[in-house]
C-alpha positions in Angstrom: 83.7 84.6 99.7 82.5 81.3 98.3 79.0 80.1 98.8 78.6 76.5 100.0 75.3 74.8 100.7 73.6 78.1 101.3 76.2 79.2 103.8 79.6 80.9 103.8 82.6 78.6 103.5 84.8 78.7 106.5 88.4 79.8 106.0 91.4 77.8 107.3 95.1 78.7 107.3 97.4 75.7 107.0 100.9 76.8 108.1 103.7 74.4 107.4 107.2 74.7 105.9 106.7 71.4 104.0 105.1 71.7 100.5 104.1 68.1 100.7 102.1 68.7 103.9 100.5 71.9 102.5 99.4 70.0 99.4 98.0 67.0 101.4 96.1 69.3 103.8 94.7 71.4 100.9 93.6 68.3 99.0 91.9 66.9 102.1 90.1 70.1 103.0 89.4 72.0 99.8 85.9 70.5 99.2 84.6 71.7 102.6 86.7 74.8 103.4 88.4 77.8 101.9 92.0 76.7 102.4 94.9 79.1 102.4 98.3 77.5 102.5 101.1 79.4 104.2 104.8 78.3 104.2 105.9 80.1 107.4 104.7 81.7 110.5 106.1 85.1 109.4 104.0 84.9 106.2 101.0 83.8 108.3 101.3 87.0 110.3 101.4 89.1 107.1 98.3 87.4 105.9 96.5 87.9 109.2 96.8 91.6 108.7 94.4 91.2 105.7 92.2 88.2 106.7 91.3 86.4 109.9 90.6 82.7 109.5 88.1 80.6 111.3 90.8 78.1 112.3 94.6 77.7 112.0 96.4 74.4 111.4 99.9 75.2 112.6 103.1 73.1 112.3 105.2 73.0 115.4 108.6 72.3 113.8 109.4 75.2 111.5 112.5 77.3 111.0 112.7 81.0 112.1 109.6 80.9 114.3 108.2 77.6 115.5 104.6 76.8 116.2 104.8 77.4 119.9 106.3 80.9 119.4 103.7 81.6 116.7 100.9 80.6 119.0 102.2 82.8 121.8 102.2 85.7 119.4 98.7 84.9 118.2 97.3 84.7 121.7 99.0 88.0 122.6 97.6 89.8 119.6 94.2 90.3 117.9 93.8 86.6 117.1 93.5 85.1 120.6 90.0 83.8 119.7 91.1 81.9 116.6 91.3 78.2 117.4 94.7 76.6 116.6 95.3 73.0 116.0 98.9 71.9 116.0 100.4 69.6 113.4 103.5 67.7 114.5 105.7 64.9 113.3 106.6 63.9 116.8 104.4 63.9 119.9 105.1 63.2 123.5 103.7 64.2 126.9 105.8 67.4 126.9 104.6 68.6 123.5 101.0 67.8 124.4 101.3 69.6 127.7 102.9 72.7 126.2 100.3 72.8 123.4 97.5 72.7 125.9 99.1 75.3 128.2 99.6 77.7 125.2 95.9 77.4 124.2 96.0 75.0 121.2 92.6 73.3 120.9 94.1 70.1 119.3 97.2 68.2 118.2 97.3 66.1 115.1 100.3 63.8 114.3 101.7 63.8 110.8 101.2 62.1 108.5 97.5 62.7 109.0 94.5 61.2 107.3 91.9 63.4 105.6 89.1 62.1 107.9 91.2 62.7 111.1 91.9 66.3 109.9 88.2 67.0 109.0 86.9 65.5 112.2 89.2 67.5 114.4 88.4 70.8 112.6 84.6 70.2 112.7 84.9 69.8 116.5 86.3 73.3 116.8 84.5 75.5 114.2 
């Protein structure tokens, strides 16, 4: 683990099928967090077998398993206490309601700004 200002650096998983979004999130967060970029929900669950993050940033619109399905699986498993913030390209009342009902702690619309991302994360870890 990396040391940071005398404490342990928090670990974030950023799960998104877009390389561009993964790079943007990593660049925005790497100075303050240990960022692990993950290109799919399936790969996230493989990684979770080895490491539990302090927070997960999870894209909603992904092939194979979308963010809603992934969050349901997280909450049903050993990771129910890991806060999840959804990342989405489109937002509406239905998406916001479903996110909240499933237990997401936040919802960030893409494209996001670095400050918006950092402020939302700091609220939850």
